[in-house]
PyMOL commands that place a pseudoatom at each C-alpha (Angstrom):
pseudoatom trace, name=CA, resn=UNK, resi=1, chain=A, elem=C, hetatm=0, pos=[9.211, -10.753, -7.337]
pseudoatom trace, name=CA, resn=UNK, resi=2, chain=A, elem=C, hetatm=0, pos=[5.531, -11.161, -8.094]
pseudoatom trace, name=CA, resn=UNK, resi=3, chain=A, elem=C, hetatm=0, pos=[3.082, -8.582, -6.760]
pseudoatom trace, name=CA, resn=UNK, resi=4, chain=A, elem=C, hetatm=0, pos=[1.235, -11.157, -4.653]
pseudoatom trace, name=CA, resn=UNK, resi=5, chain=A, elem=C, hetatm=0, pos=[4.569, -12.065, -2.976]
pseudoatom trace, name=CA, resn=UNK, resi=6, chain=A, elem=C, hetatm=0, pos=[5.255, -8.404, -2.196]
pseudoatom trace, name=CA, resn=UNK, resi=7, chain=A, elem=C, hetatm=0, pos=[1.723, -7.990, -0.869]
pseudoatom trace, name=CA, resn=UNK, resi=8, chain=A, elem=C, hetatm=0, pos=[2.087, -11.079, 1.330]
pseudoatom trace, name=CA, resn=UNK, resi=9, chain=A, elem=C, hetatm=0, pos=[5.298, -9.657, 2.837]
pseudoatom trace, name=CA, resn=UNK, resi=10, chain=A, elem=C, hetatm=0, pos=[3.627, -6.313, 3.468]
pseudoatom trace, name=CA, resn=UNK, resi=11, chain=A, elem=C, hetatm=0, pos=[0.612, -8.025, 5.039]
pseudoatom trace, name=CA, resn=UNK, resi=12, chain=A, elem=C, hetatm=0, pos=[2.868, -10.028, 7.365]
pseudoatom trace, name=CA, resn=UNK, resi=13, chain=A, elem=C, hetatm=0, pos=[4.737, -6.878, 8.375]
pseudoatom trace, name=CA, resn=UNK, resi=14, chain=A, elem=C, hetatm=0, pos=[1.494, -4.981, 8.933]
pseudoatom trace, name=CA, resn=UNK, resi=15, chain=A, elem=C, hetatm=0, pos=[0.095, -7.753, 11.104]
pseudoatom trace, name=CA, resn=UNK, resi=16, chain=A, elem=C, hetatm=0, pos=[3.321, -8.029, 13.122]
pseudoatom trace, name=CA, resn=UNK, resi=17, chain=A, elem=C, hetatm=0, pos=[3.306, -4.260, 13.703]
pseudoatom trace, name=CA, resn=UNK, resi=18, chain=A, elem=C, hetatm=0, pos=[-0.446, -4.056, 14.413]
pseudoatom trace, name=CA, resn=UNK, resi=19, chain=A, elem=C, hetatm=0, pos=[-0.696, -1.661, 11.469]
pseudoatom trace, name=CA, resn=UNK, resi=20, chain=A, elem=C, hetatm=0, pos=[-3.718, -0.465, 9.585]
pseudoatom trace, name=CA, resn=UNK, resi=21, chain=A, elem=C, hetatm=0, pos=[-3.231, -1.384, 5.916]
pseudoatom trace, name=CA, resn=UNK, resi=22, chain=A, elem=C, hetatm=0, pos=[-4.808, 0.494, 2.994]
pseudoatom trace, name=CA, resn=UNK, resi=23, chain=A, elem=C, hetatm=0, pos=[-4.576, -1.305, -0.351]
pseudoatom trace, name=CA, resn=UNK, resi=24, chain=A, elem=C, hetatm=0, pos=[-4.819, -0.055, -3.938]
pseudoatom trace, name=CA, resn=UNK, resi=25, chain=A, elem=C, hetatm=0, pos=[-7.859, -0.914, -6.081]
pseudoatom trace, name=CA, resn=UNK, resi=26, chain=A, elem=C, hetatm=0, pos=[-8.368, -3.921, -8.308]
pseudoatom trace, name=CA, resn=UNK, resi=27, chain=A, elem=C, hetatm=0, pos=[-6.127, -6.947, -8.269]
pseudoatom trace, name=CA, resn=UNK, resi=28, chain=A, elem=C, hetatm=0, pos=[-3.869, -5.712, -5.436]
pseudoatom trace, name=CA, resn=UNK, resi=29, chain=A, elem=C, hetatm=0, pos=[-6.842, -5.621, -3.037]
pseudoatom trace, name=CA, resn=UNK, resi=30, chain=A, elem=C, hetatm=0, pos=[-8.026, -9.005, -4.270]
pseudoatom trace, name=CA, resn=UNK, resi=31, chain=A, elem=C, hetatm=0, pos=[-4.534, -10.443, -3.782]
pseudoatom trace, name=CA, resn=UNK, resi=32, chain=A, elem=C, hetatm=0, pos=[-4.261, -8.991, -0.271]
pseudoatom trace, name=CA, resn=UNK, resi=33, chain=A, elem=C, hetatm=0, pos=[-7.674, -10.400, 0.620]
pseudoatom trace, name=CA, resn=UNK, resi=34, chain=A, elem=C, hetatm=0, pos=[-6.591, -13.844, -0.620]
pseudoatom trace, name=CA, resn=UNK, resi=35, chain=A, elem=C, hetatm=0, pos=[-3.243, -13.945, 1.230]
pseudoatom trace, name=CA, resn=UNK, resi=36, chain=A, elem=C, hetatm=0, pos=[-4.130, -12.313, 4.548]
pseudoatom trace, name=CA, resn=UNK, resi=37, chain=A, elem=C, hetatm=0, pos=[-7.598, -10.966, 5.130]
pseudoatom trace, name=CA, resn=UNK, resi=38, chain=A, elem=C, hetatm=0, pos=[-7.888, -9.075, 8.390]
pseudoatom trace, name=CA, resn=UNK, resi=39, chain=A, elem=C, hetatm=0, pos=[-10.246, -6.346, 9.615]
pseudoatom trace, name=CA, resn=UNK, resi=40, chain=A, elem=C, hetatm=0, pos=[-7.318, -3.910, 9.737]
pseudoatom trace, name=CA, resn=UNK, resi=41, chain=A, elem=C, hetatm=0, pos=[-7.104, -4.094, 5.911]
pseudoatom trace, name=CA, resn=UNK, resi=42, chain=A, elem=C, hetatm=0, pos=[-8.971, -1.473, 3.907]
pseudoatom trace, name=CA, resn=UNK, resi=43, chain=A, elem=C, hetatm=0, pos=[-9.626, -2.733, 0.391]
pseudoatom trace, name=CA, resn=UNK, resi=44, chain=A, elem=C, hetatm=0, pos=[-10.019, 0.136, -2.088]
pseudoatom trace, name=CA, resn=UNK, resi=45, chain=A, elem=C, hetatm=0, pos=[-12.973, -0.280, -4.413]
pseudoatom trace, name=CA, resn=UNK, resi=46, chain=A, elem=C, hetatm=0, pos=[-13.016, 2.315, -7.172]
pseudoatom trace, name=CA, resn=UNK, resi=47, chain=A, elem=C, hetatm=0, pos=[-10.840, 5.201, -5.923]
pseudoatom trace, name=CA, resn=UNK, resi=48, chain=A, elem=C, hetatm=0, pos=[-7.735, 4.912, -8.071]
pseudoatom trace, name=CA, resn=UNK, resi=49, chain=A, elem=C, hetatm=0, pos=[-4.835, 7.029, -6.871]
pseudoatom trace, name=CA, resn=UNK, resi=50, chain=A, elem=C, hetatm=0, pos=[-6.089, 7.550, -3.336]
pseudoatom trace, name=CA, resn=UNK, resi=51, chain=A, elem=C, hetatm=0, pos=[-4.685, 4.690, -1.235]
pseudoatom trace, name=CA, resn=UNK, resi=52, chain=A, elem=C, hetatm=0, pos=[-1.598, 6.754, -0.376]
pseudoatom trace, name=CA, resn=UNK, resi=53, chain=A, elem=C, hetatm=0, pos=[-3.705, 9.788, 0.562]
pseudoatom trace, name=CA, resn=UNK, resi=54, chain=A, elem=C, hetatm=0, pos=[-6.170, 7.793, 2.664]
pseudoatom trace, name=CA, resn=UNK, resi=55, chain=A, elem=C, hetatm=0, pos=[-3.253, 6.092, 4.431]
pseudoatom trace, name=CA, resn=UNK, resi=56, chain=A, elem=C, hetatm=0, pos=[-1.667, 9.468, 5.143]
pseudoatom trace, name=CA, resn=UNK, resi=57, chain=A, elem=C, hetatm=0, pos=[-4.938, 10.806, 6.540]
pseudoatom trace, name=CA, resn=UNK, resi=58, chain=A, elem=C, hetatm=0, pos=[-5.230, 7.790, 8.842]
pseudoatom trace, name=CA, resn=UNK, resi=59, chain=A, elem=C, hetatm=0, pos=[-1.626, 8.197, 10.014]
pseudoatom trace, name=CA, resn=UNK, resi=60, chain=A, elem=C, hetatm=0, pos=[-2.251, 11.852, 10.859]
pseudoatom trace, name=CA, resn=UNK, resi=61, chain=A, elem=C, hetatm=0, pos=[-5.567, 11.124, 12.592]
pseudoatom trace, name=CA, resn=UNK, resi=62, chain=A, elem=C, hetatm=0, pos=[-4.178, 8.176, 14.575]
pseudoatom trace, name=CA, resn=UNK, resi=63, chain=A, elem=C, hetatm=0, pos=[-0.524, 9.038, 15.370]
pseudoatom trace, name=CA, resn=UNK, resi=64, chain=A, elem=C, hetatm=0, pos=[-0.334, 6.212, 17.912]
pseudoatom trace, name=CA, resn=UNK, resi=65, chain=A, elem=C, hetatm=0, pos=[-1.071, 3.614, 15.204]
pseudoatom trace, name=CA, resn=UNK, resi=66, chain=A, elem=C, hetatm=0, pos=[1.253, 2.365, 12.479]
pseudoatom trace, name=CA, resn=UNK, resi=67, chain=A, elem=C, hetatm=0, pos=[-0.306, 2.833, 9.037]
pseudoatom trace, name=CA, resn=UNK, resi=68, chain=A, elem=C, hetatm=0, pos=[0.868, 1.257, 5.782]
pseudoatom trace, name=CA, resn=UNK, resi=69, chain=A, elem=C, hetatm=0, pos=[-0.457, 1.945, 2.290]
pseudoatom trace, name=CA, resn=UNK, resi=70, chain=A, elem=C, hetatm=0, pos=[0.062, -0.269, -0.752]
pseudoatom trace, name=CA, resn=UNK, resi=71, chain=A, elem=C, hetatm=0, pos=[-0.291, 1.685, -3.969]
pseudoatom trace, name=CA, resn=UNK, resi=72, chain=A, elem=C, hetatm=0, pos=[0.573, 1.046, -7.595]
pseudoatom trace, name=CA, resn=UNK, resi=73, chain=A, elem=C, hetatm=0, pos=[2.871, 3.033, -9.841]
pseudoatom trace, name=CA, resn=UNK, resi=74, chain=A, elem=C, hetatm=0, pos=[-0.076, 4.080, -12.016]
pseudoatom trace, name=CA, resn=UNK, resi=75, chain=A, elem=C, hetatm=0, pos=[-2.055, 5.236, -9.006]
pseudoatom trace, name=CA, resn=UNK, resi=76, chain=A, elem=C, hetatm=0, pos=[0.818, 7.275, -7.590]
pseudoatom trace, name=CA, resn=UNK, resi=77, chain=A, elem=C, hetatm=0, pos=[1.434, 8.826, -11.001]
pseudoatom trace, name=CA, resn=UNK, resi=78, chain=A, elem=C, hetatm=0, pos=[-2.254, 9.774, -11.086]
pseudoatom trace, name=CA, resn=UNK, resi=79, chain=A, elem=C, hetatm=0, pos=[-1.942, 11.534, -7.714]
pseudoatom trace, name=CA, resn=UNK, resi=80, chain=A, elem=C, hetatm=0, pos=[1.615, 12.898, -7.595]
pseudoatom trace, name=CA, resn=UNK, resi=81, chain=A, elem=C, hetatm=0, pos=[0.534, 15.580, -5.135]
pseudoatom trace, name=CA, resn=UNK, resi=82, chain=A, elem=C, hetatm=0, pos=[0.321, 12.878, -2.491]
pseudoatom trace, name=CA, resn=UNK, resi=83, chain=A, elem=C, hetatm=0, pos=[4.129, 12.638, -2.432]
pseudoatom trace, name=CA, resn=UNK, resi=84, chain=A, elem=C, hetatm=0, pos=[4.507, 16.343, -1.612]
pseudoatom trace, name=CA, resn=UNK, resi=85, chain=A, elem=C, hetatm=0, pos=[1.802, 16.116, 1.052]
pseudoatom trace, name=CA, resn=UNK, resi=86, chain=A, elem=C, hetatm=0, pos=[3.466, 13.066, 2.622]
pseudoatom trace, name=CA, resn=UNK, resi=87, chain=A, elem=C, hetatm=0, pos=[6.772, 14.969, 2.634]
pseudoatom trace, name=CA, resn=UNK, resi=88, chain=A, elem=C, hetatm=0, pos=[5.169, 18.036, 4.202]
pseudoatom trace, name=CA, resn=UNK, resi=89, chain=A, elem=C, hetatm=0, pos=[3.559, 16.121, 7.074]
pseudoatom trace, name=CA, resn=UNK, resi=90, chain=A, elem=C, hetatm=0, pos=[6.238, 13.403, 7.384]
pseudoatom trace, name=CA, resn=UNK, resi=91, chain=A, elem=C, hetatm=0, pos=[4.436, 11.251, 9.964]
pseudoatom trace, name=CA, resn=UNK, resi=92, chain=A, elem=C, hetatm=0, pos=[6.741, 8.733, 11.606]
pseudoatom trace, name=CA, resn=UNK, resi=93, chain=A, elem=C, hetatm=0, pos=[3.933, 6.155, 11.792]
pseudoatom trace, name=CA, resn=UNK, resi=94, chain=A, elem=C, hetatm=0, pos=[3.308, 6.032, 8.023]
pseudoatom trace, name=CA, resn=UNK, resi=95, chain=A, elem=C, hetatm=0, pos=[4.840, 3.877, 5.316]
pseudoatom trace, name=CA, resn=UNK, resi=96, chain=A, elem=C, hetatm=0, pos=[3.953, 3.917, 1.608]
pseudoatom trace, name=CA, resn=UNK, resi=97, chain=A, elem=C, hetatm=0, pos=[4.839, 0.894, -0.510]
pseudoatom trace, name=CA, resn=UNK, resi=98, chain=A, elem=C, hetatm=0, pos=[4.622, 1.597, -4.235]
pseudoatom trace, name=CA, resn=UNK, resi=99, chain=A, elem=C, hetatm=0, pos=[4.247, -1.648, -6.176]
pseudoatom trace, name=CA, resn=UNK, resi=100, chain=A, elem=C, hetatm=0, pos=[5.860, -0.751, -9.504]
pseudoatom trace, name=CA, resn=UNK, resi=101, chain=A, elem=C, hetatm=0, pos=[5.144, -3.200, -12.314]
pseudoatom trace, name=CA, resn=UNK, resi=102, chain=A, elem=C, hetatm=0, pos=[5.441, -0.473, -15.002]
pseudoatom trace, name=CA, resn=UNK, resi=103, chain=A, elem=C, hetatm=0, pos=[1.813, -0.976, -16.039]
pseudoatom trace, name=CA, resn=UNK, resi=104, chain=A, elem=C, hetatm=0, pos=[-1.835, -0.563, -15.099]
pseudoatom trace, name=CA, resn=UNK, resi=105, chain=A, elem=C, hetatm=0, pos=[-2.203, -4.196, -14.072]
pseudoatom trace, name=CA, resn=UNK, resi=106, chain=A, elem=C, hetatm=0, pos=[-5.907, -4.184, -13.218]
pseudoatom trace, name=CA, resn=UNK, resi=107, chain=A, elem=C, hetatm=0, pos=[-7.077, -2.635, -16.492]
pseudoatom trace, name=CA, resn=UNK, resi=108, chain=A, elem=C, hetatm=0, pos=[-5.172, -4.587, -19.127]
pseudoatom trace, name=CA, resn=UNK, resi=109, chain=A, elem=C, hetatm=0, pos=[-1.478, -3.958, -18.410]
pseudoatom trace, name=CA, resn=UNK, resi=110, chain=A, elem=C, hetatm=0, pos=[-1.182, -0.743, -20.394]
pseudoatom trace, name=CA, resn=UNK, resi=111, chain=A, elem=C, hetatm=0, pos=[2.304, 0.746, -19.767]
pseudoatom trace, name=CA, resn=UNK, resi=112, chain=A, elem=C, hetatm=0, pos=[2.702, 3.527, -17.208]
pseudoatom trace, name=CA, resn=UNK, resi=113, chain=A, elem=C, hetatm=0, pos=[5.308, 6.267, -17.379]
pseudoatom trace, name=CA, resn=UNK, resi=114, chain=A, elem=C, hetatm=0, pos=[7.641, 4.204, -15.174]
pseudoatom trace, name=CA, resn=UNK, resi=115, chain=A, elem=C, hetatm=0, pos=[7.875, 1.902, -18.193]
pseudoatom trace, name=CA, resn=UNK, resi=116, chain=A, elem=C, hetatm=0, pos=[9.021, 4.945, -20.165]
pseudoatom trace, name=CA, resn=UNK, resi=117, chain=A, elem=C, hetatm=0, pos=[11.671, 6.076, -17.683]
pseudoatom trace, name=CA, resn=UNK, resi=118, chain=A, elem=C, hetatm=0, pos=[9.898, 7.969, -14.894]
pseudoatom trace, name=CA, resn=UNK, resi=119, chain=A, elem=C, hetatm=0, pos=[11.782, 7.283, -11.674]
pseudoatom trace, name=CA, resn=UNK, resi=120, chain=A, elem=C, hetatm=0, pos=[9.453, 7.168, -8.665]
pseudoatom trace, name=CA, resn=UNK, resi=121, chain=A, elem=C, hetatm=0, pos=[12.350, 7.126, -6.176]
pseudoatom trace, name=CA, resn=UNK, resi=122, chain=A, elem=C, hetatm=0, pos=[13.718, 10.355, -7.650]
pseudoatom trace, name=CA, resn=UNK, resi=123, chain=A, elem=C, hetatm=0, pos=[10.198, 11.797, -7.847]
pseudoatom trace, name=CA, resn=UNK, resi=124, chain=A, elem=C, hetatm=0, pos=[9.505, 11.038, -4.168]
pseudoatom trace, name=CA, resn=UNK, resi=125, chain=A, elem=C, hetatm=0, pos=[12.842, 12.561, -3.161]
pseudoatom trace, name=CA, resn=UNK, resi=126, chain=A, elem=C, hetatm=0, pos=[12.192, 15.639, -5.321]
pseudoatom trace, name=CA, resn=UNK, resi=127, chain=A, elem=C, hetatm=0, pos=[8.809, 16.001, -3.591]
pseudoatom trace, name=CA, resn=UNK, resi=128, chain=A, elem=C, hetatm=0, pos=[10.695, 16.189, -0.289]
pseudoatom trace, name=CA, resn=UNK, resi=129, chain=A, elem=C, hetatm=0, pos=[10.326, 12.705, 1.183]
pseudoatom trace, name=CA, resn=UNK, resi=130, chain=A, elem=C, hetatm=0, pos=[13.619, 12.159, 2.996]
pseudoatom trace, name=CA, resn=UNK, resi=131, chain=A, elem=C, hetatm=0, pos=[13.560, 8.408, 3.584]
pseudoatom trace, name=CA, resn=UNK, resi=132, chain=A, elem=C, hetatm=0, pos=[12.914, 6.689, 0.232]
pseudoatom trace, name=CA, resn=UNK, resi=133, chain=A, elem=C, hetatm=0, pos=[14.190, 3.315, -0.912]
pseudoatom trace, name=CA, resn=UNK, resi=134, chain=A, elem=C, hetatm=0, pos=[13.902, 0.968, -3.857]
pseudoatom trace, name=CA, resn=UNK, resi=135, chain=A, elem=C, hetatm=0, pos=[13.833, -2.800, -3.582]
pseudoatom trace, name=CA, resn=UNK, resi=136, chain=A, elem=C, hetatm=0, pos=[14.075, -5.420, -6.309]
pseudoatom trace, name=CA, resn=UNK, resi=137, chain=A, elem=C, hetatm=0, pos=[13.473, -8.638, -4.394]
pseudoatom trace, name=CA, resn=UNK, resi=138, chain=A, elem=C, hetatm=0, pos=[11.631, -10.261, -1.513]
pseudoatom trace, name=CA, resn=UNK, resi=139, chain=A, elem=C, hetatm=0, pos=[14.525, -10.201, 0.965]
pseudoatom trace, name=CA, resn=UNK, resi=140, chain=A, elem=C, hetatm=0, pos=[15.141, -6.474, 0.376]
pseudoatom trace, name=CA, resn=UNK, resi=141, chain=A, elem=C, hetatm=0, pos=[11.434, -5.724, 0.734]
pseudoatom trace, name=CA, resn=UNK, resi=142, chain=A, elem=C, hetatm=0, pos=[11.121, -7.658, 3.991]
pseudoatom trace, name=CA, resn=UNK, resi=143, chain=A, elem=C, hetatm=0, pos=[14.023, -5.648, 5.424]
pseudoatom trace, name=CA, resn=UNK, resi=144, chain=A, elem=C, hetatm=0, pos=[12.668, -2.323, 4.168]
pseudoatom trace, name=CA, resn=UNK, resi=145, chain=A, elem=C, hetatm=0, pos=[9.236, -2.996, 5.686]
pseudoatom trace, name=CA, resn=UNK, resi=146, chain=A, elem=C, hetatm=0, pos=[10.779, -3.129, 9.151]
pseudoatom trace, name=CA, resn=UNK, resi=147, chain=A, elem=C, hetatm=0, pos=[13.083, -0.160, 8.528]
pseudoatom trace, name=CA, resn=UNK, resi=148, chain=A, elem=C, hetatm=0, pos=[12.561, 3.582, 8.626]
pseudoatom trace, name=CA, resn=UNK, resi=149, chain=A, elem=C, hetatm=0, pos=[11.729, 4.293, 4.959]
pseudoatom trace, name=CA, resn=UNK, resi=150, chain=A, elem=C, hetatm=0, pos=[8.652, 6.461, 4.518]
pseudoatom trace, name=CA, resn=UNK, resi=151, chain=A, elem=C, hetatm=0, pos=[8.313, 5.401, 0.877]
pseudoatom trace, name=CA, resn=UNK, resi=152, chain=A, elem=C, hetatm=0, pos=[9.474, 2.134, -0.665]
pseudoatom trace, name=CA, resn=UNK, resi=153, chain=A, elem=C, hetatm=0, pos=[9.357, 1.554, -4.413]
pseudoatom trace, name=CA, resn=UNK, resi=154, chain=A, elem=C, hetatm=0, pos=[9.139, -2.207, -4.903]
pseudoatom trace, name=CA, resn=UNK, resi=155, chain=A, elem=C, hetatm=0, pos=[9.944, -3.314, -8.445]
pseudoatom trace, name=CA, resn=UNK, resi=156, chain=A, elem=C, hetatm=0, pos=[7.656, -6.229, -9.277]
pseudoatom trace, name=CA, resn=UNK, resi=157, chain=A, elem=C, hetatm=0, pos=[6.832, -8.432, -12.245]
pseudoatom trace, name=CA, resn=UNK, resi=158, chain=A, elem=C, hetatm=0, pos=[3.890, -7.702, -14.481]
pseudoatom trace, name=CA, resn=UNK, resi=159, chain=A, elem=C, hetatm=0, pos=[0.937, -10.036, -14.031]
pseudoatom trace, name=CA, resn=UNK, resi=160, chain=A, elem=C, hetatm=0, pos=[-2.049, -10.694, -11.821]
pseudoatom trace, name=CA, resn=UNK, resi=161, chain=A, elem=C, hetatm=0, pos=[-2.467, -13.697, -9.567]
pseudoatom trace, name=CA, resn=UNK, resi=162, chain=A, elem=C, hetatm=0, pos=[-5.547, -15.840, -10.075]
pseudoatom trace, name=CA, resn=UNK, resi=163, chain=A, elem=C, hetatm=0, pos=[-7.553, -14.882, -7.020]
pseudoatom trace, name=CA, resn=UNK, resi=164, chain=A, elem=C, hetatm=0, pos=[-11.281, -14.620, -6.312]
pseudoatom trace, name=CA, resn=UNK, resi=165, chain=A, elem=C, hetatm=0, pos=[-13.308, -11.444, -5.944]
pseudoatom trace, name=CA, resn=UNK, resi=166, chain=A, elem=C, hetatm=0, pos=[-13.310, -10.047, -2.387]
pseudoatom trace, name=CA, resn=UNK, resi=167, chain=A, elem=C, hetatm=0, pos=[-16.047, -11.844, -0.465]
pseudoatom trace, name=CA, resn=UNK, resi=168, chain=A, elem=C, hetatm=0, pos=[-17.161, -8.770, 1.484]
pseudoatom trace, name=CA, resn=UNK, resi=169, chain=A, elem=C, hetatm=0, pos=[-19.552, -5.979, 0.594]
pseudoatom trace, name=CA, resn=UNK, resi=170, chain=A, elem=C, hetatm=0, pos=[-18.256, -2.392, 0.630]
pseudoatom trace, name=CA, resn=UNK, resi=171, chain=A, elem=C, hetatm=0, pos=[-20.355, -1.841, 3.767]
pseudoatom trace, name=CA, resn=UNK, resi=172, chain=A, elem=C, hetatm=0, pos=[-18.730, -4.802, 5.520]
pseudoatom trace, name=CA, resn=UNK, resi=173, chain=A, elem=C, hetatm=0, pos=[-15.242, -3.613, 4.540]
pseudoatom trace, name=CA, resn=UNK, resi=174, chain=A, elem=C, hetatm=0, pos=[-15.741, -0.102, 5.902]
pseudoatom trace, name=CA, resn=UNK, resi=175, chain=A, elem=C, hetatm=0, pos=[-17.600, -1.209, 9.049]
pseudoatom trace, name=CA, resn=UNK, resi=176, chain=A, elem=C, hetatm=0, pos=[-14.996, -3.672, 10.246]
pseudoatom trace, name=CA, resn=UNK, resi=177, chain=A, elem=C, hetatm=0, pos=[-12.072, -1.442, 9.204]
pseudoatom trace, name=CA, resn=UNK, resi=178, chain=A, elem=C, hetatm=0, pos=[-13.588, 1.592, 10.957]
pseudoatom trace, name=CA, resn=UNK, resi=179, chain=A, elem=C, hetatm=0, pos=[-14.006, -0.409, 14.148]
pseudoatom trace, name=CA, resn=UNK, resi=180, chain=A, elem=C, hetatm=0, pos=[-10.295, -1.350, 14.037]
pseudoatom trace, name=CA, resn=UNK, resi=181, chain=A, elem=C, hetatm=0, pos=[-9.170, 2.156, 13.097]
pseudoatom trace, name=CA, resn=UNK, resi=182, chain=A, elem=C, hetatm=0, pos=[-11.043, 3.618, 16.079]
pseudoatom trace, name=CA, resn=UNK, resi=183, chain=A, elem=C, hetatm=0, pos=[-9.467, 1.198, 18.575]
pseudoatom trace, name=CA, resn=UNK, resi=184, chain=A, elem=C, hetatm=0, pos=[-6.095, 2.052, 20.095]
pseudoatom trace, name=CA, resn=UNK, resi=185, chain=A, elem=C, hetatm=0, pos=[-4.449, -1.209, 19.047]
pseudoatom trace, name=CA, resn=UNK, resi=186, chain=A, elem=C, hetatm=0, pos=[-5.126, -4.448, 17.241]
pseudoatom trace, name=CA, resn=UNK, resi=187, chain=A, elem=C, hetatm=0, pos=[-4.910, -8.036, 18.366]
pseudoatom trace, name=CA, resn=UNK, resi=188, chain=A, elem=C, hetatm=0, pos=[-3.882, -9.082, 14.858]
pseudoatom trace, name=CA, resn=UNK, resi=189, chain=A, elem=C, hetatm=0, pos=[-6.509, -11.829, 14.878]
pseudoatom trace, name=CA, resn=UNK, resi=190, chain=A, elem=C, hetatm=0, pos=[-8.692, -12.512, 11.876]
pseudoatom trace, name=CA, resn=UNK, resi=191, chain=A, elem=C, hetatm=0, pos=[-12.342, -11.454, 12.143]
pseudoatom trace, name=CA, resn=UNK, resi=192, chain=A, elem=C, hetatm=0, pos=[-15.256, -11.778, 9.745]
for i in range(1, 192): cmd.bond("trace and resi %d" % i, "trace and resi %d" % (i + 1))
show_as sticks, trace
zoom trace
């Protein structure tokens, strides 16, 4: 499964659930923007390793809202403490999808430790997250996104899709996302 396919499935699930969606920096955010831009998407710009933490903070601040975070294996490895914090708080409205391509895809595809044998499913479980799953294909991911897993490790192919730069300024991204995050629910409609 290509990363853009996994992101498209997550975006569809987030829209169907009226979820706020926080996306990892670089190509993942660009790919999400290209497949399903919506004001409920927060595109990370320059904060590697923090999509999972920001998503957790949103889930704790807005317990009535579903929150999903898309993070990369390299980003999660950079911020392993996030797994323990997610386990400690265990919000029912939060879901972390770790897109594991075994490399730092946005910076030149240098191998991450998952390429060398680090098991993020075992790591998440060891951190105390009770509901963790691994998926290897689109059908499994689609099912997991509607299930009760707190953390999903999605094994994906290496490679970036050819997508344009996000056509919004950082100020536009935060303004429209903040407006959606403050509201009690989302219509799921696309806004500019």
